[in-house]
C-alpha positions in Angstrom: 90.8 101.1 110.1 90.0 98.1 112.4 90.9 94.5 111.5 88.6 91.6 112.3 91.1 88.9 111.4 94.3 88.4 109.6 95.8 85.4 107.8 99.3 84.6 106.6 100.4 82.1 104.0 102.9 79.5 105.1 105.0 76.9 103.3 104.8 74.2 105.9 101.6 74.3 107.9 102.7 71.9 110.7 106.0 73.7 111.2 104.3 77.1 111.3 101.6 75.8 113.6 104.2 74.4 116.1 106.0 77.8 116.1 102.7 79.8 116.7 101.5 77.3 119.3 104.7 78.1 121.3 104.9 81.9 120.9 101.1 82.7 121.2 100.6 80.7 124.4 102.4 83.3 126.6 100.1 85.9 125.1 97.0 84.0 126.0 96.1 82.7 122.5 95.7 79.2 121.3 94.5 77.1 118.3 90.8 77.4 118.1 90.0 76.0 114.6 91.5 73.3 112.3 91.9 71.3 110.0 92.5 73.3 106.9 93.6 76.8 107.8 94.5 77.0 111.4 92.8 79.7 113.4 94.3 81.2 116.6 92.8 83.5 119.2 91.6 84.0 122.7 87.8 83.8 122.3 87.5 83.4 118.6 90.0 82.9 115.8 91.4 86.2 114.6 94.8 85.1 113.3 95.0 82.4 110.6 97.7 80.2 109.0 97.0 79.1 105.5 99.1 76.8 103.3 100.5 78.5 100.2 99.7 77.2 96.8 102.1 74.6 95.5 105.4 76.2 94.5 104.4 79.6 95.8 106.7 81.6 98.1 105.0 83.6 100.8 105.8 87.4 101.0 107.0 88.2 104.5 104.8 90.4 106.6 105.1 92.2 109.9 102.7 90.8 112.5 102.4 92.4 116.0 100.5 90.6 118.8 99.4 92.5 121.9 101.0 91.3 125.1 99.2 91.9 128.4 102.4 92.9 130.2 106.1 93.0 129.8 106.6 89.6 131.3 104.5 88.2 128.5 106.8 89.9 126.0 109.7 88.1 127.6 107.8 84.8 127.6 107.0 85.3 123.9 110.7 86.0 123.2 111.9 82.9 125.2 109.3 80.7 123.5 110.5 82.0 120.1 114.1 81.2 120.9 113.2 77.7 122.1 111.3 77.2 118.8 114.4 78.2 116.8 113.4 81.6 115.7 115.9 84.2 114.5 115.9 87.1 117.0 115.5 90.5 115.4 115.3 92.5 118.6 115.3 91.4 122.2 112.7 92.8 124.5 113.2 96.5 125.1 111.5 99.9 125.3 111.1 101.6 121.9 110.6 105.3 122.8 110.6 106.3 119.1 107.2 104.6 118.8 105.8 106.0 122.2 107.1 106.2 125.8 105.4 102.9 127.0 106.1 100.8 123.8 107.8 97.6 124.9 108.4 94.9 122.3 110.4 92.0 121.0 110.8 91.0 117.4 111.6 87.6 115.8 111.4 85.8 112.4 109.0 82.9 112.1 109.8 79.9 109.9 108.5 81.7 106.8 110.5 84.9 107.3 107.7 87.0 108.8 108.7 89.7 111.3 106.7 88.7 114.4 106.4 91.0 117.4 104.9 90.9 120.8 104.2 94.4 122.2 103.0 95.8 125.5 101.8 99.4 125.5 101.8 99.8 129.3 104.5 101.6 131.3 106.7 99.4 133.5 
């Protein structure tokens, strides 16, 4: 299965957007569309933030973004810390996934498990 785009519901769109502005920049992505849902991407929006319905609580998801290299994984991690994210796992090799899997995991303001991953060897 191949995904064309993905959206996540968020409780506070400006707070979520500030977080994703910071953590997606080191990966080469930026805001491409707004107002309303906010679309992020490199050439076209393929990741979206949508406000939840009044009183609704978003269900946390796991979102993994591709990093071009290990330095970008570290930059993502540093940007997430600066944005106040809870660190789930600092950047490291995850050999249980495959030998070149290098990733960092954080929680966004809505509780989503957000990852930056590089699949290249060191």
